[in-house]
BATOR-461157 format. One record per residue: residue in one letter; x negated, y negated, z negated of N, C-alpha, C in turn. Coordinates in nm, 3 decimals, always signed. Each point is the difference from the previous one (the first is absolute). Example, Ala and Ser with C-alpha at 12.3 -4.5 7.8 and 13.67 -1.06 7.14 Angstrom:
2
+------+---------+---------+---------+---------+---------+---------+---------+---------+---------+
! code !     n.u !     n.v !     n.w !    ca.u !    ca.v !    ca.w !     c.u !     c.v !     c.w !
+------+---------+---------+---------+---------+---------+---------+---------+---------+---------+
!    A !  -1.319 !  +0.569 !  -0.780 !  +0.089 !  -0.119 !  +0.000 !  -0.090 !  -0.120 !  +0.000 !
!    S !  +0.035 !  -0.105 !  +0.072 !  -0.082 !  -0.119 !  -0.006 !  +0.077 !  -0.109 !  -0.073 !
+------+---------+---------+---------+---------+---------+---------+---------+---------+---------+
This chain:
82
+------+---------+---------+---------+---------+---------+---------+---------+---------+---------+
! code !     n.u !     n.v !     n.w !    ca.u !    ca.v !    ca.w !     c.u !     c.v !     c.w !
+------+---------+---------+---------+---------+---------+---------+---------+---------+---------+
!    M !  -0.086 !  +0.117 !  +0.000 !  +0.086 !  -0.117 !  +0.000 !  -0.091 !  -0.124 !  +0.000 !
!    N !  +0.033 !  -0.096 !  +0.087 !  -0.082 !  -0.121 !  +0.006 !  +0.055 !  -0.107 !  -0.094 !
!    V !  -0.073 !  -0.109 !  -0.010 !  +0.036 !  -0.107 !  -0.094 !  +0.135 !  -0.061 !  +0.033 !
!    I !  +0.028 !  -0.017 !  +0.128 !  +0.130 !  -0.059 !  +0.040 !  +0.114 !  +0.090 !  -0.045 !
!    D !  -0.013 !  +0.130 !  +0.026 !  +0.104 !  +0.094 !  -0.043 !  +0.018 !  +0.000 !  -0.151 !
!    E !  -0.111 !  -0.010 !  -0.073 !  +0.008 !  -0.005 !  -0.146 !  +0.074 !  -0.125 !  -0.046 !
!    N !  -0.025 !  -0.113 !  +0.066 !  +0.069 !  -0.124 !  -0.037 !  +0.148 !  +0.008 !  +0.031 !
!    I !  +0.035 !  +0.060 !  +0.113 !  +0.141 !  +0.017 !  +0.036 !  +0.068 !  +0.090 !  -0.103 !
!    D !  -0.064 !  +0.111 !  -0.033 !  +0.057 !  +0.092 !  -0.100 !  +0.017 !  -0.069 !  -0.135 !
!    Y !  -0.096 !  -0.082 !  -0.037 !  +0.008 !  -0.073 !  -0.127 !  +0.117 !  -0.098 !  +0.002 !
!    A !  +0.015 !  -0.073 !  +0.110 !  +0.112 !  -0.096 !  +0.011 !  +0.133 !  +0.073 !  -0.004 !
!    L !  +0.010 !  +0.114 !  +0.068 !  +0.124 !  +0.078 !  -0.004 !  +0.028 !  +0.049 !  -0.141 !
!    M !  -0.104 !  +0.041 !  -0.071 !  +0.015 !  +0.046 !  -0.139 !  +0.055 !  -0.114 !  -0.088 !
!    L !  -0.054 !  -0.120 !  +0.020 !  +0.049 !  -0.116 !  -0.077 !  +0.148 !  -0.022 !  +0.025 !
!    L !  +0.039 !  +0.004 !  +0.127 !  +0.141 !  -0.022 !  +0.034 !  +0.089 !  +0.109 !  -0.058 !
!    K !  -0.049 !  +0.124 !  +0.000 !  +0.076 !  +0.110 !  -0.060 !  +0.010 !  -0.018 !  -0.151 !
!    D !  -0.111 !  -0.036 !  -0.063 !  +0.000 !  -0.018 !  -0.146 !  +0.097 !  -0.108 !  -0.044 !
!    K !  +0.020 !  -0.101 !  +0.084 !  +0.094 !  -0.109 !  -0.030 !  +0.143 !  +0.040 !  +0.033 !
!    G !  +0.019 !  +0.119 !  +0.059 !  +0.133 !  +0.046 !  +0.036 !  +0.055 !  -0.065 !  +0.125 !
!    L !  -0.088 !  -0.059 !  +0.081 !  +0.045 !  -0.070 !  +0.121 !  +0.018 !  +0.094 !  +0.118 !
!    I !  -0.076 !  +0.109 !  +0.002 !  +0.013 !  +0.104 !  +0.103 !  -0.018 !  +0.135 !  -0.067 !
!    D !  +0.031 !  +0.105 !  +0.075 !  -0.023 !  +0.136 !  -0.051 !  -0.058 !  +0.085 !  +0.112 !
!    D !  -0.032 !  +0.124 !  -0.031 !  -0.062 !  +0.089 !  +0.098 !  +0.089 !  +0.023 !  +0.122 !
!    E !  +0.130 !  +0.007 !  -0.022 !  +0.093 !  +0.021 !  +0.112 !  -0.008 !  -0.117 !  +0.098 !
!    K !  -0.004 !  -0.122 !  -0.051 !  -0.008 !  -0.117 !  +0.087 !  -0.133 !  -0.005 !  +0.073 !
!    V !  -0.107 !  +0.036 !  -0.069 !  -0.132 !  +0.004 !  +0.065 !  +0.002 !  +0.104 !  +0.112 !
!    G !  +0.062 !  +0.115 !  -0.026 !  +0.011 !  +0.104 !  +0.102 !  +0.075 !  -0.047 !  +0.122 !
!    K !  +0.111 !  -0.069 !  -0.021 !  +0.077 !  -0.053 !  +0.113 !  -0.079 !  -0.106 !  +0.076 !
!    A !  -0.077 !  -0.080 !  -0.073 !  -0.084 !  -0.102 !  +0.065 !  -0.107 !  +0.068 !  +0.085 !
!    K !  -0.056 !  +0.108 !  -0.050 !  -0.102 !  +0.074 !  +0.077 !  +0.061 !  +0.062 !  +0.126 !
!    E !  +0.124 !  +0.046 !  -0.011 !  +0.070 !  +0.053 !  +0.118 !  +0.014 !  -0.110 !  +0.105 !
!    L !  +0.040 !  -0.120 !  -0.043 !  +0.013 !  -0.112 !  +0.092 !  -0.134 !  -0.033 !  +0.064 !
!    M !  -0.105 !  +0.005 !  -0.080 !  -0.134 !  -0.026 !  +0.053 !  -0.036 !  +0.099 !  +0.110 !
!    S !  +0.033 !  +0.126 !  -0.020 !  -0.035 !  +0.101 !  +0.101 !  +0.084 !  -0.018 !  +0.126 !
!    E !  +0.124 !  -0.043 !  -0.016 !  +0.085 !  -0.029 !  +0.115 !  -0.054 !  -0.118 !  +0.080 !
!    E !  -0.060 !  -0.094 !  -0.068 !  -0.052 !  -0.122 !  +0.063 !  -0.147 !  +0.018 !  +0.039 !
!    D !  -0.049 !  +0.124 !  -0.002 !  -0.141 !  +0.028 !  +0.032 !  -0.096 !  -0.077 !  -0.090 !
!    S !  +0.037 !  -0.015 !  -0.126 !  -0.084 !  -0.065 !  -0.101 !  -0.039 !  -0.143 !  +0.037 !
!    E !  +0.082 !  -0.066 !  +0.078 !  -0.025 !  -0.139 !  +0.037 !  +0.034 !  -0.094 !  -0.115 !
!    I !  +0.065 !  +0.051 !  -0.102 !  +0.037 !  -0.083 !  -0.114 !  -0.061 !  +0.060 !  -0.126 !
!    S !  -0.019 !  -0.085 !  -0.099 !  -0.055 !  +0.047 !  -0.127 !  +0.111 !  +0.062 !  -0.085 !
!    I !  -0.040 !  +0.069 !  -0.103 !  +0.098 !  +0.058 !  -0.092 !  +0.084 !  -0.110 !  -0.064 !
!    F !  -0.061 !  -0.115 !  -0.025 !  +0.073 !  -0.110 !  -0.061 !  +0.101 !  -0.060 !  +0.097 !
!    D !  -0.041 !  -0.014 !  +0.127 !  +0.093 !  -0.050 !  +0.102 !  +0.117 !  +0.096 !  +0.018 !
!    A !  -0.029 !  +0.130 !  -0.007 !  +0.106 !  +0.099 !  +0.014 !  +0.098 !  -0.009 !  -0.117 !
!    L !  -0.052 !  -0.013 !  -0.121 !  +0.088 !  -0.015 !  -0.118 !  +0.088 !  -0.124 !  +0.012 !
!    I !  -0.057 !  -0.108 !  +0.052 !  +0.076 !  -0.124 !  +0.018 !  +0.105 !  +0.017 !  +0.109 !
!    R !  -0.038 !  +0.060 !  +0.115 !  +0.095 !  +0.022 !  +0.109 !  +0.120 !  +0.083 !  -0.044 !
!    L !  -0.028 !  +0.098 !  -0.085 !  +0.107 !  +0.087 !  -0.049 !  +0.080 !  -0.065 !  -0.113 !
!    K !  -0.039 !  -0.122 !  -0.035 !  +0.067 !  -0.079 !  -0.104 !  -0.008 !  +0.066 !  -0.138 !
!    F !  -0.109 !  +0.074 !  -0.024 !  -0.022 !  +0.061 !  -0.130 !  -0.063 !  -0.099 !  -0.098 !
!    I !  -0.068 !  -0.101 !  +0.054 !  -0.068 !  -0.099 !  -0.083 !  -0.023 !  -0.124 !  +0.087 !
!    T !  -0.016 !  -0.112 !  -0.065 !  -0.030 !  -0.123 !  +0.077 !  -0.151 !  -0.027 !  -0.005 !
!    E !  -0.045 !  -0.076 !  +0.097 !  -0.140 !  -0.041 !  +0.002 !  -0.033 !  -0.080 !  -0.126 !
!    E !  +0.094 !  -0.083 !  -0.043 !  -0.021 !  -0.081 !  -0.120 !  -0.025 !  +0.088 !  -0.123 !
!    K !  +0.076 !  +0.107 !  -0.015 !  -0.018 !  +0.088 !  -0.117 !  -0.136 !  +0.070 !  +0.005 !
!    I !  -0.042 !  +0.040 !  +0.120 !  -0.132 !  +0.063 !  +0.014 !  -0.108 !  -0.099 !  -0.040 !
!    L !  +0.007 !  -0.122 !  +0.055 !  -0.103 !  -0.100 !  -0.028 !  +0.000 !  -0.044 !  -0.145 !
!    K !  +0.118 !  -0.015 !  -0.059 !  +0.006 !  -0.039 !  -0.142 !  -0.060 !  +0.109 !  -0.089 !
!    T !  +0.028 !  +0.126 !  +0.033 !  -0.055 !  +0.110 !  -0.078 !  -0.153 !  +0.002 !  +0.007 !
!    L !  -0.053 !  -0.016 !  +0.121 !  -0.146 !  +0.000 !  +0.017 !  -0.063 !  -0.122 !  -0.068 !
!    A !  +0.064 !  -0.115 !  +0.013 !  -0.053 !  -0.122 !  -0.063 !  -0.007 !  +0.017 !  -0.151 !
!    T !  +0.106 !  +0.052 !  -0.058 !  +0.004 !  +0.022 !  -0.145 !  -0.110 !  +0.097 !  -0.043 !
!    E !  -0.017 !  +0.106 !  +0.074 !  -0.101 !  +0.101 !  -0.034 !  -0.140 !  -0.059 !  -0.001 !
!    Y !  -0.025 !  -0.091 !  +0.092 !  -0.135 !  -0.056 !  +0.012 !  -0.014 !  -0.137 !  -0.068 !
!    G !  +0.098 !  -0.035 !  -0.083 !  -0.009 !  -0.123 !  -0.077 !  +0.008 !  -0.126 !  +0.084 !
!    M !  +0.074 !  +0.008 !  +0.109 !  +0.015 !  -0.114 !  +0.089 !  +0.143 !  -0.052 !  -0.004 !
!    E !  +0.016 !  -0.122 !  +0.038 !  +0.133 !  -0.059 !  +0.008 !  +0.055 !  +0.022 !  +0.140 !
!    Y !  +0.126 !  +0.037 !  +0.010 !  +0.066 !  +0.012 !  +0.129 !  +0.063 !  -0.134 !  +0.033 !
!    L !  -0.025 !  -0.050 !  +0.117 !  +0.055 !  -0.127 !  +0.043 !  +0.066 !  +0.018 !  +0.135 !
!    D !  +0.129 !  -0.024 !  +0.008 !  +0.075 !  +0.011 !  +0.125 !  -0.015 !  -0.130 !  +0.076 !
!    L !  -0.065 !  +0.007 !  +0.115 !  -0.024 !  -0.121 !  +0.080 !  +0.104 !  -0.022 !  +0.109 !
!    D !  +0.101 !  +0.085 !  +0.004 !  +0.109 !  -0.023 !  +0.097 !  +0.063 !  -0.135 !  -0.026 !
!    G !  +0.013 !  -0.078 !  +0.103 !  +0.064 !  -0.130 !  -0.011 !  -0.092 !  -0.109 !  -0.050 !
!    I !  -0.126 !  +0.033 !  -0.026 !  -0.096 !  -0.099 !  -0.045 !  -0.079 !  -0.050 !  +0.120 !
!    A !  -0.001 !  -0.128 !  +0.019 !  -0.078 !  -0.060 !  +0.110 !  -0.141 !  -0.032 !  -0.049 !
!    I !  -0.096 !  +0.062 !  +0.064 !  -0.140 !  -0.024 !  -0.038 !  -0.055 !  -0.108 !  +0.092 !
!    P !  -0.051 !  -0.108 !  -0.057 !  -0.054 !  -0.108 !  +0.083 !  -0.115 !  +0.051 !  +0.087 !
!    L !  -0.006 !  -0.045 !  +0.124 !  -0.104 !  +0.043 !  +0.091 !  -0.140 !  -0.030 !  -0.053 !
!    D !  -0.017 !  -0.112 !  -0.069 !  -0.132 !  -0.035 !  -0.049 !  -0.047 !  +0.094 !  -0.111 !
!    A !  +0.092 !  +0.080 !  -0.057 !  -0.037 !  +0.098 !  -0.100 !  -0.060 !  +0.125 !  +0.063 !
!    L !  +0.026 !  +0.014 !  +0.129 !  -0.053 !  +0.118 !  +0.070 !  -0.136 !  -0.033 !  +0.051 !
+------+---------+---------+---------+---------+---------+---------+---------+---------+---------+
């Protein structure tokens, strides 16, 4: 298992531990991935199947790593800040 797979498994474990997903939902997401020729990630598959939102995934990861989640939707960033 490579580092990326370990990180994905760890993130899935966090989501399961929080009760946000379960093994059945992960299995269905993997089925969708195989139908799509793995063009999507496990997280994108879970979102497409409406098992979890992107926001819940990001908030869970942010909390785990001691970071603040900030939703930038609808926020206009000044060009000079870029």
